Residue frames relative to the residue before (quaternion, step in Angstrom):
aa qw qx qy qz dx dy dz
M 1.0000 0.0000 0.0000 0.0000 0.00 0.00 0.00
Y 0.0443 -0.7591 0.6494 0.0000 3.57 -0.98 1.08
Y 0.8658 -0.0011 -0.0694 0.4956 3.47 -1.07 1.03
N 0.6276 -0.5803 0.2908 0.4299 3.50 1.17 0.74
F 0.5165 0.5805 -0.4394 0.4506 3.52 1.12 0.82
D 0.4889 -0.6982 0.4481 0.2695 3.54 -0.94 0.85
T 0.4626 0.6251 -0.4757 0.4111 3.63 0.38 1.37
D 0.3850 -0.7201 0.5424 0.1976 3.50 -1.35 0.54
E 0.6365 0.5036 -0.3155 0.4916 3.48 1.43 0.05
E 0.4602 -0.7121 0.4518 0.2774 3.54 -0.69 1.07
T 0.6261 0.5488 -0.3412 0.4364 3.54 1.02 -0.95
A 0.6610 0.4956 -0.3215 0.4627 3.67 0.92 -0.88
G 0.6347 0.5227 -0.3456 0.4523 3.59 0.93 -0.76
A 0.6586 0.5281 -0.2831 0.4551 3.56 0.92 -1.04
A 0.6652 0.4902 -0.2951 0.4797 3.59 0.92 -0.95
A 0.6517 0.4807 -0.3206 0.4914 3.63 0.86 -0.84
F 0.6733 0.5026 -0.3486 0.4154 3.65 0.78 -0.84
L 0.5805 0.5642 -0.3579 0.4655 3.69 1.10 -0.68
V 0.6975 0.4522 -0.2574 0.4926 3.61 0.83 -1.00
Y 0.6138 0.5518 -0.3351 0.4543 3.60 1.02 -0.74
A 0.7003 0.4830 -0.2800 0.4449 3.57 0.80 -1.06
I 0.6616 0.4701 -0.3156 0.4916 3.56 0.96 -0.76
Y 0.6453 0.5104 -0.3404 0.4552 3.63 0.86 -0.78
R 0.6704 0.5051 -0.2820 0.4647 3.64 0.90 -0.84
S 0.6963 0.4608 -0.2464 0.4920 3.57 1.18 -0.70
R 0.4468 0.7259 -0.4424 0.2787 3.54 1.10 -0.14
N 0.5135 -0.5754 0.5100 0.3810 3.60 -1.28 0.47
L 0.4206 -0.7304 0.5073 0.1799 3.52 -0.69 1.23
K 0.6764 0.5028 -0.2931 0.4513 3.56 0.97 -0.74
Q 0.7120 0.4208 -0.2568 0.5001 3.66 1.13 -0.72
F 0.7937 0.2178 -0.1146 0.5563 3.62 0.86 -0.88
K 0.0531 -0.8441 0.5323 -0.0351 3.54 0.11 1.42
I 0.5867 -0.5583 0.4701 0.3509 3.41 -1.35 0.30
T 0.0682 0.7839 -0.6089 0.1007 3.61 -0.60 1.15
P 0.6735 -0.4917 0.3537 0.4237 3.63 -1.23 0.19
D 0.7741 0.3177 -0.2222 0.5005 3.63 0.98 -0.53
M 0.2818 0.7967 -0.4972 0.1966 3.53 1.25 0.34
W 0.7075 0.4590 -0.3127 0.4371 3.61 0.74 -0.93
S 0.6169 0.5088 -0.3753 0.4687 3.66 0.96 -0.41
T 0.6040 0.5301 -0.3693 0.4667 3.58 1.13 -0.59
I 0.6209 0.5561 -0.3135 0.4550 3.54 1.06 -1.00
E 0.6349 0.5496 -0.3191 0.4393 3.58 0.89 -1.07
R 0.7100 0.4751 -0.2782 0.4391 3.51 0.76 -1.17
A 0.6600 0.5340 -0.2962 0.4376 3.57 1.04 -0.80
V 0.6622 0.5020 -0.2992 0.4690 3.47 1.10 -0.77
K 0.6312 0.5243 -0.3209 0.4730 3.53 1.04 -0.84
S 0.6563 0.5295 -0.2751 0.4618 3.57 0.92 -0.96
A 0.6812 0.4711 -0.2809 0.4849 3.61 0.80 -0.98
S 0.7166 0.4450 -0.2982 0.4467 3.66 0.81 -0.78
K 0.5911 0.5538 -0.3734 0.4521 3.54 1.12 -0.51
R 0.7765 0.3647 -0.1795 0.4815 3.62 0.88 -0.87
A 0.5757 0.6080 -0.3853 0.3879 3.66 1.13 -0.08
M 0.3931 -0.6852 0.5607 0.2483 3.54 -1.14 0.81
D 0.7926 0.0194 0.0230 0.6090 3.66 0.95 -0.73
L 0.6953 -0.4570 0.3326 0.4441 3.62 -1.32 -0.08
G 0.5669 0.5577 -0.3865 0.4672 3.60 1.13 -0.50
D 0.6904 0.4544 -0.3020 0.4751 3.54 0.86 -0.76
F 0.6157 0.5642 -0.3292 0.4407 3.49 1.05 -0.66
I 0.6226 0.5073 -0.3199 0.5026 3.56 1.08 -0.85
E 0.6738 0.4945 -0.3132 0.4509 3.69 0.79 -0.87
K 0.6727 0.4855 -0.2832 0.4812 3.67 1.04 -0.64
L 0.7094 0.4680 -0.2689 0.4533 3.59 1.04 -0.72
K 0.5866 0.6205 -0.3745 0.3613 3.57 1.01 -0.80
P 0.7234 0.4256 -0.3187 0.4405 3.63 0.61 -0.85
K 0.6137 0.5546 -0.3536 0.4368 3.64 1.12 -0.70
L 0.7476 0.3114 -0.2238 0.5422 3.67 1.05 -0.52
Q 0.5241 -0.6799 0.4050 0.3145 3.59 1.15 0.56
C 0.4266 0.6743 -0.4808 0.3637 3.56 0.96 0.86
S 0.2746 -0.7890 0.5310 0.1421 3.57 -0.56 1.12
T 0.7789 -0.0275 0.0710 0.6225 3.56 1.15 -0.86
I 0.3911 -0.6821 0.5537 0.2742 3.58 -1.09 0.48
H 0.3591 -0.7527 0.5317 0.1477 3.44 -0.72 1.26
P 0.5627 -0.6548 0.4153 0.2867 3.58 -0.91 0.95
R 0.6030 0.5761 -0.3729 0.4067 3.58 1.12 -0.61
W 0.7113 0.4410 -0.2386 0.4926 3.60 1.12 -0.75
A 0.6181 0.5323 -0.3130 0.4865 3.61 1.38 -0.23
K 0.4859 0.7134 -0.4188 0.2821 3.62 1.19 -0.14
T 0.1285 -0.8272 0.5452 0.0450 3.53 -0.73 1.02
L 0.6905 0.3779 -0.2128 0.5790 3.47 1.43 -0.40
P 0.4429 -0.6671 0.5118 0.3112 3.67 -0.87 0.68
D 0.5948 -0.5632 0.4191 0.3917 3.55 -1.15 0.33
G 0.7797 0.3582 -0.2665 0.4390 3.47 -1.16 0.66
V 0.3974 0.7237 -0.4740 0.3060 3.62 1.19 0.18
I 0.2914 -0.7461 0.5767 0.1607 3.54 -0.96 0.97
S 0.0340 -0.7888 0.6136 0.0103 3.56 -0.88 0.97
M 0.4615 -0.6653 0.5015 0.3048 3.54 -1.23 0.25
K 0.1199 -0.7737 0.6215 0.0277 3.59 -1.09 0.86
M 0.3487 -0.7008 0.5849 0.2125 3.55 -1.10 0.95
M 0.3179 -0.7344 0.5783 0.1586 3.53 -0.83 1.08
E 0.6652 -0.5171 0.3724 0.3891 3.61 -1.33 0.29
D 0.6946 0.4441 -0.2827 0.4902 3.57 1.10 -0.59
G 0.6343 -0.5990 0.2981 0.3873 3.62 1.26 0.22
T 0.5268 0.6147 -0.4156 0.4145 3.54 1.37 0.00
I 0.3656 -0.7036 0.5617 0.2361 3.51 -1.27 0.35
A 0.0543 -0.8053 0.5904 0.0017 3.55 -0.81 0.92
Q 0.4354 -0.6752 0.5351 0.2610 3.54 -1.22 0.71
V 0.0521 -0.7877 0.6137 0.0110 3.53 -0.92 0.99
Q 0.3322 -0.7407 0.5554 0.1802 3.50 -0.94 0.88
D 0.2010 -0.8211 0.5176 0.1319 3.63 -0.43 1.05
Q 0.1419 0.8164 -0.5448 0.1285 3.53 0.86 0.93
G 0.8247 0.2009 -0.1762 0.4985 3.62 -0.85 1.02
R 0.4621 0.6619 -0.4743 0.3513 3.65 1.18 -0.06
R 0.3069 -0.7537 0.5556 0.1707 3.49 -0.85 1.05
Q 0.2234 -0.7726 0.5817 0.1219 3.54 -1.20 0.67
F 0.2122 -0.8051 0.5499 0.0656 3.54 -1.20 0.64
L 0.6437 -0.5497 0.3222 0.4238 3.62 1.02 0.70
T 0.4470 0.7128 -0.4569 0.2887 3.64 1.15 0.03
D 0.6133 0.5408 -0.3541 0.4540 3.58 1.14 -0.73
V 0.6637 0.5139 -0.3176 0.4411 3.57 0.92 -0.91
L 0.6682 0.5193 -0.2731 0.4574 3.53 0.98 -1.02
Q 0.6640 0.4915 -0.3042 0.4744 3.67 1.14 -0.48
E 0.6926 0.5147 -0.2422 0.4436 3.57 1.10 -0.86
V 0.7676 0.4122 -0.2146 0.4413 3.56 0.86 -0.86
D 0.4761 -0.6075 0.5419 0.3327 3.61 -1.11 0.59
H 0.4103 -0.7435 0.4783 0.2237 3.61 -0.62 1.16
R 0.6445 0.5372 -0.3221 0.4386 3.55 0.91 -0.85
Q 0.6902 0.4849 -0.2811 0.4577 3.55 0.99 -0.95
A 0.6298 0.5475 -0.3128 0.4535 3.50 1.11 -0.83
L 0.6516 0.4985 -0.3170 0.4758 3.60 0.99 -0.95
D 0.6297 0.5174 -0.3489 0.4627 3.59 0.90 -0.93
F 0.6488 0.5086 -0.3189 0.4676 3.67 0.81 -0.93
L 0.6845 0.4897 -0.3176 0.4368 3.61 0.82 -0.85
Y 0.6934 0.4681 -0.2771 0.4727 3.50 1.05 -0.82
R 0.7575 0.4297 -0.2112 0.4437 3.63 0.80 -0.90
K 0.7677 0.2472 -0.1072 0.5814 3.51 1.23 -0.63
T 0.0842 0.8385 -0.5337 0.0703 3.59 1.00 0.71
A 0.6747 0.4873 -0.3311 0.4446 3.64 0.77 -0.95
L 0.6086 0.5687 -0.3245 0.4481 3.64 0.95 -0.70
V 0.6371 0.5339 -0.2823 0.4790 3.49 1.01 -1.06
V 0.6894 0.4867 -0.2558 0.4716 3.50 0.82 -1.07
L 0.6470 0.4892 -0.3235 0.4872 3.67 0.99 -0.73
L 0.6269 0.5031 -0.3735 0.4630 3.63 0.97 -0.59
V 0.6158 0.5276 -0.3428 0.4743 3.63 1.00 -0.81
R 0.7095 0.4662 -0.2974 0.4368 3.57 0.69 -1.09
D 0.5826 0.5427 -0.3652 0.4824 3.74 1.17 -0.62
R 0.6863 0.4730 -0.3360 0.4386 3.61 0.70 -0.84
L 0.6290 0.5377 -0.3286 0.4552 3.56 0.98 -0.97
E 0.6418 0.5227 -0.3101 0.4677 3.61 1.00 -0.91
R 0.6615 0.5109 -0.2916 0.4652 3.59 0.97 -0.79
E 0.6872 0.5115 -0.2425 0.4554 3.57 1.23 -0.69
K 0.4689 0.7283 -0.4164 0.2762 3.50 1.36 -0.44
P 0.6478 0.5293 -0.3508 0.4210 3.67 0.88 -0.71
I 0.7475 0.3250 -0.2121 0.5391 3.64 1.11 -0.54
E 0.3175 0.7449 -0.5287 0.2545 3.68 1.18 0.37
V 0.6003 0.5497 -0.3993 0.4220 3.66 0.88 -0.62
K 0.6509 0.5207 -0.3175 0.4520 3.59 0.91 -0.75
F 0.6220 0.5166 -0.3441 0.4773 3.63 1.05 -0.66
E 0.6780 0.5003 -0.2900 0.4538 3.58 0.91 -0.90
T 0.6348 0.5000 -0.3285 0.4891 3.63 1.01 -0.83
E 0.6362 0.5209 -0.3363 0.4593 3.70 0.91 -0.83
E 0.6461 0.5830 -0.2867 0.4006 3.44 0.95 -0.96
D 0.6170 0.5395 -0.3307 0.4679 3.53 1.17 -0.93
Y 0.7865 0.3946 -0.1776 0.4407 3.60 0.83 -0.86
M 0.5248 0.6518 -0.4057 0.3676 3.56 1.29 -0.12
D 0.4979 -0.6195 0.5278 0.2995 3.54 -1.27 0.55
V 0.4483 -0.6619 0.4995 0.3337 3.58 -0.93 0.62
E 0.3251 -0.7411 0.5596 0.1790 3.61 -0.86 1.01
């Protein structure tokens, strides 16, 4: 499982995660759920991946097609809250640091994945990427109420 997607391929997980973050960050009033929404998303992903030079370019091309003005950090989170990481101090010692509440912006995913492979995966296996996103959304339905409650109290970024 990569990036909480049901796949054994890191490239597939990263590709699905980019689509997921943009989909979740969309303007809900402009891009509503309709019977043909997923076919629209598949066409948009295929089109954006075909024309993109790298994943940054893919993101810029896909966002307007899904009515996403900006990617919200809450949907770009790859590490759960409270993860402890190691930090090198100035004197050379290593200290444990708890990254509680640290916002993420997809930069870790973009650094780890091979952009060419991910774009190729997005283009050639668009349906699989969308199915991975849909599967994750379906698994998140039981906690969807929590997302909506948190959204009401979040500061606008």
